[in-house]
C-alpha positions in Angstrom: 0.0 0.0 0.0 1.5 3.4 -1.1 2.0 6.1 1.5 -0.2 9.2 1.5 2.6 11.8 2.0 2.4 15.5 2.8 5.2 18.0 2.3 4.5 21.2 4.2 5.9 24.6 3.3 5.6 28.3 4.0 2.5 30.0 2.4 3.2 31.0 -1.2 5.7 28.3 -1.9 3.2 25.6 -2.8 3.7 25.9 -6.6 7.5 25.7 -6.3 7.3 22.7 -4.0 4.9 21.0 -6.3 7.4 21.5 -9.1 10.2 19.9 -7.0 8.0 16.9 -6.3 7.1 16.5 -9.9 10.8 16.5 -10.7 11.3 13.7 -8.2 8.8 11.6 -10.2 6.3 11.0 -7.4 2.6 10.4 -8.2 -0.6 12.2 -7.5 0.9 15.6 -6.7 -1.8 18.0 -5.3 -1.4 21.5 -4.0 -3.0 22.6 -0.8 -2.7 25.7 1.3 0.7 25.5 2.9 1.3 21.9 1.7 1.6 19.6 -1.2 0.3 16.0 -1.0 1.7 13.1 -3.0 2.0 9.3 -3.0 4.9 6.9 -2.9 6.8 4.4 -0.9 9.4 4.8 1.9 12.1 5.5 -0.7 10.1 8.4 -2.1 9.7 9.6 1.5 13.5 9.5 2.0 14.2 11.3 -1.3 11.7 14.0 -0.4 13.3 14.6 2.9 16.8 14.6 1.4 16.2 16.6 -1.7 13.3 19.1 -1.3 14.6 22.6 -1.0 11.3 24.5 -0.2 9.7 22.0 2.3 9.6 22.3 6.0 8.7 18.7 6.8 7.5 15.5 5.2 4.6 13.7 6.9 2.8 10.4 6.4 -1.0 10.5 6.7 -2.0 7.6 9.1 -5.7 8.2 9.6 -8.5 10.7 9.5 -11.8 10.8 11.4 -14.6 13.2 12.7 -13.4 15.1 15.8 -16.1 17.5 16.9 -15.4 16.9 20.6 -13.0 15.2 22.9 -14.8 11.9 22.9 -14.8 11.8 19.1 -11.1 12.6 19.0 -10.2 9.8 21.4 -12.5 7.3 19.7 -11.0 7.8 16.3 -7.5 7.4 17.7 -8.5 4.2 19.4 -10.1 2.8 16.3 -6.7 3.1 14.5 -4.9 1.0 17.1 -7.6 -1.7 16.8 -7.1 -2.2 13.0 -5.4 -5.6 12.4 -4.6 -5.4 8.7 -3.7 -1.8 8.1 -0.2 -1.2 6.8 1.8 1.7 5.6 4.0 0.4 2.8 4.8 -2.7 4.9 4.7 -1.2 8.4 1.8 -2.4 10.5 -0.2 -0.7 13.2 1.2 -3.2 15.7 4.8 -2.3 14.7 4.4 1.5 14.6 2.4 1.7 17.8 4.2 -1.1 19.7 3.9 -0.1 23.4 7.7 -0.4 23.7 8.1 2.6 21.4 7.8 6.1 22.8 5.7 8.7 21.1 4.7 12.4 21.3 1.9 14.4 19.7 2.0 18.0 18.3 -1.5 19.3 17.7 -3.0 22.2 15.8 -6.7 23.3 15.5 -8.3 25.6 12.9 -12.0 26.4 12.3 -13.1 23.7 14.8 -15.2 23.4 17.9 -12.2 22.2 20.0 -9.7 25.1 19.9 -7.4 24.2 22.8 -4.5 22.4 21.1 -3.4 20.9 24.4 -6.8 19.3 24.8 -6.7 18.0 21.2 -3.4 16.4 21.8 -4.5 15.0 25.2 -7.6 13.3 23.9 -5.9 11.8 20.9 -3.2 10.5 23.3 -5.8 9.1 25.6 -7.4 7.2 22.7 -4.1 5.7 21.6 -2.9 4.5 24.9 -6.3 3.2 26.0 -6.5 1.1 22.9 -2.9 0.0 23.4 -3.8 -1.3 26.8 -6.7 -3.2 25.4 -4.8 -4.7 22.5 -1.3 -5.2 23.9 -1.9 -5.2 27.7 0.3 -2.1 28.2 0.7 1.4 26.9 3.6 3.4 25.4 5.4 6.1 27.2 5.6 9.8 26.1 8.9 11.3 25.2 8.6 14.9 24.1 12.3 15.3 23.3 13.2 12.3 21.2 10.1 10.2 20.5 10.5 7.1 18.4 7.1 7.8 16.8 6.7 11.6 16.5 3.0 12.3 15.6 1.1 15.3 14.5 -2.6 15.8 14.6 -4.4 18.4 12.6 -7.9 19.3 13.6 -9.6 21.3 10.8 -13.3 21.9 10.5 -13.9 19.3 13.1 -12.0 16.6 11.3 -8.9 15.1 12.8 -5.9 13.9 10.7 -3.1 11.9 12.4 0.3 12.0 10.7 3.7 10.6 11.3 6.6 13.1 11.1 9.3 11.6 9.1 11.7 14.6 9.2 12.3 15.3 12.9 14.1 18.7 12.9 12.7 21.1 10.3 14.2 20.6 6.8 15.4 24.2 6.7 18.1 23.3 9.3 20.6 22.4 6.6 23.6 22.2 8.9 25.8 24.9 7.3 24.5 28.0 9.1 26.6 27.9 12.2 26.8 31.7 12.4 23.8 34.0 12.0 22.9 37.7 11.8 19.8 39.8 12.6 16.7 38.5 10.9 18.3 36.0 8.5 16.3 34.6 5.7 15.2 31.0 6.2 16.9 28.4 4.0 13.7 27.2 2.3 12.7 30.7 1.4 16.2 31.4 0.1 15.9 28.3 -2.0 12.5 29.5 -3.2 14.2 32.7 -4.6 16.6 30.5 -6.6 13.9 28.3 -8.0 11.5 31.2 -8.7 14.2 33.0 -10.7 14.4 30.2 -13.3 18.2 30.5 -13.2 19.9 27.8 -15.2 22.8 27.4 -12.8 25.3 29.0 -15.2 27.4 32.1 -14.5 28.3 33.8 -11.2 26.0 34.5 -8.2 26.1 37.9 -6.6 24.5 39.1 -3.4 25.4 42.8 -2.6 23.8 42.6 0.9 24.7 39.0 1.7 24.1 38.9 5.5 25.1 35.4 6.7 25.4 34.0 3.2 22.2 31.9 3.0 21.2 33.0 -0.4 24.6 32.4 -1.9 24.7 28.9 -0.3 21.3 27.9 -1.6 22.1 29.1 -5.1 25.4 27.2 -5.1 23.9 24.0 -3.8 21.2 24.1 -6.5 23.8 24.7 -9.2 26.1 21.9 -8.0 23.3 19.4 -7.6 23.9 19.2 -3.8 20.9 17.8 -2.0 19.8 20.2 0.9 19.9 17.3 3.4 23.5 16.3 2.6 24.8 17.5 6.0 21.9 16.1 8.1 22.9 13.2 10.5 19.5 12.2 11.8 16.0 11.8 10.4 12.9 10.7 12.2 12.2 8.1 9.5 15.3 6.1 10.7 13.1 5.2 13.7 10.4 3.6 11.6 10.2 -0.2 12.2 12.0 -2.1 9.5 13.9 0.9 8.3 16.2 -0.2 5.4 19.5 1.4 6.1 21.2 0.0 3.0 18.3 1.2 0.9 18.6 4.7 2.3 22.4 4.8 1.7 21.7 3.9 -1.9 19.3 6.8 -2.2 21.9 9.1 -0.7 24.4 8.0 -3.4 22.0 8.9 -6.2 23.3 11.9 -8.2 21.3 15.0 -9.0 21.7 17.2 -12.1 24.5 19.7 -11.6 24.0 22.5 -14.2 26.6 24.8 -12.8 29.7 22.8 -11.7 31.9 25.9 -12.0 29.6 28.3 -10.1 31.3 31.2 -8.3 29.9 33.2 -5.4 30.4 36.9 -4.6 29.0 38.6 -1.5 29.4 41.8 0.3 28.0 43.5 3.4 28.6 46.6 5.4 28.4 44.7 8.7 31.8 43.0 9.6 29.9 40.5 11.7 27.8 39.5 8.7 30.9 39.1 6.5 32.5 36.8 9.1 29.3 34.8 9.5 29.0 34.4 5.7 32.6 33.2 5.3 32.1 30.6 8.1 28.8 29.4 6.8 30.0 29.1 3.2 33.0 27.1 4.4 30.7 24.8 6.4 28.7 24.3 3.2 31.8 23.3 1.3 31.8 26.5 -0.8 34.9 28.3 0.6 37.0 27.7 -2.5 34.4 29.1 -4.9 33.3 32.2 -2.8 34.5 35.7 -2.2 32.9 37.8 0.5 34.0 41.3 1.2 33.1 44.0 3.7 31.8 47.1 1.9 28.9 48.7 0.0 27.8 46.2 -2.7 26.3 49.0 -4.7 29.8 50.2 -5.5 31.2 46.8 -6.4 31.8 46.1 -10.1 30.2 42.7 -10.9 32.2 39.8 -12.2 31.9 38.8 -15.8 28.4 37.5 -16.5 25.6 37.0 -17.1 24.6 35.2 -13.9 22.2 35.6 -11.0 21.8 38.7 -8.8 20.0 37.5 -5.7 19.4 39.6 -2.5 17.2 40.2 0.5 17.5 44.0 1.0 17.5 45.2 4.5 15.4 48.2 5.5 14.6 50.3 8.5 17.5 51.3 10.8 20.2 49.4 8.9 19.3 50.8 5.5 18.2 54.3 6.6 15.9 55.8 4.0 14.5 52.6 2.6 13.0 54.1 -0.6 16.2 55.7 -1.6 18.1 52.4 -1.0 15.6 50.5 -3.2 16.0 53.0 -5.9 19.8 52.5 -5.7 19.3 48.8 -6.0 17.2 49.4 -9.2 19.9 51.7 -10.6 22.5 49.0 -9.9 20.5 46.4 -11.6 19.9 48.5 -14.7 23.4 50.0 -15.0 25.7 47.1 -14.1 23.8 43.8 -14.5 22.5 44.0 -18.1 21.8 40.5 -19.3 21.6 39.0 -15.8 18.6 37.5 -14.0 17.8 39.3 -10.7 15.6 38.0 -7.9 14.7 40.1 -4.8 12.9 39.3 -1.6 10.7 42.4 -0.9 9.7 42.5 2.8 7.4 45.4 2.2 4.7 45.5 -0.5 5.4 49.1 -1.4 9.2 49.1 -1.5 9.6 46.9 -4.6 8.1 49.5 -6.9 11.0 51.8 -6.1 13.4 49.5 -8.0 11.8 51.1 -11.1 11.6 47.9 -13.2 8.7 45.7 -14.0 9.2 42.2 -12.6 8.7 39.1 -14.8 7.2 37.3 -11.8 5.8 38.4 -8.4 5.1 35.7 -5.9 3.4 36.6 -2.5 5.0 34.5 0.3 5.1 34.4 4.1 8.5 35.2 5.6 7.9 34.0 9.1 5.0 36.1 10.5 5.5 38.8 7.7 4.0 39.1 4.3 6.7 39.3 1.6 7.1 39.1 -2.2 9.6 37.3 -4.4 10.3 39.6 -7.4 12.0 38.3 -10.5 13.6 40.5 -13.1 15.1 39.9 -16.5 17.7 42.7 -17.0 18.0 43.7 -20.6 
């Protein structure tokens, strides 16, 4: 039986994530708000965790049932444990919910009668452990720090969905960002800028306001065919009963297209701490020998021979002073020095992007944490 899989993402990234999944060759790709569903086996689950650049987590849908109140939530969870023949690509209910395995539940509730997420999680837990006692004679223990079976329950419009978290830590924790700066862009959003640009991986990459170097790293890894999970040491799916270690190692050895094997990275920032952070992070990402990061005003830096990709997340407010003037300077830079390049900009303010003075080829509304933002893509002629 194939797995019903869910890759979750920041709002606005659904189309890019769906494109990634289609490129993986999985079946039945469907877009939802903040998520993309698909079908496959455990190998497809591993590949998704290892390779998806714009996803936060990959989950397996285990069951769904009406959950208008606490009793209904518990009853649906208990009914799952009682199923004798249900399997998820070879993994049985008895294996996954063996009482010797610890578990934890993370709950959310939207547009439902039961709004208290602690109560949602508690009632689902009660249903699971009560049914375990009935079926196995004992119940599993809770481990909120390192559960062997990390579960998520979504309650939406009085319907509960129980899912297995196969990722563990969020997928944007790539492992290379060991130094950070104020308000850094998240890795999956940085990767979204690269994918949205349509850049073919050829030519240099320039970030004139590079911060801790995340945009440069994500662009380089895409050009080099480096899977975003290459530095990860632990995955929640390794705890799934019957996990095939040899099979996963074979998946890790699979090669990805590398359209830009000679990619070079150029970054600058006025903040010396940001320059230090970018150098450290790019080294950790294995990119030190192909990157150059300077302290200084990137607007005054002559670009390397192109064309290539100009990618940036302009700061604003106190750091940038008069934001409108700085965005106009960015537009002048793009028009005067980067002819023939592709440019992609994360605009954290809906009104600032217009001061660039160029019409974007694409404008993608996204969520940057709690804030609204836009990815703006420009072809510079």
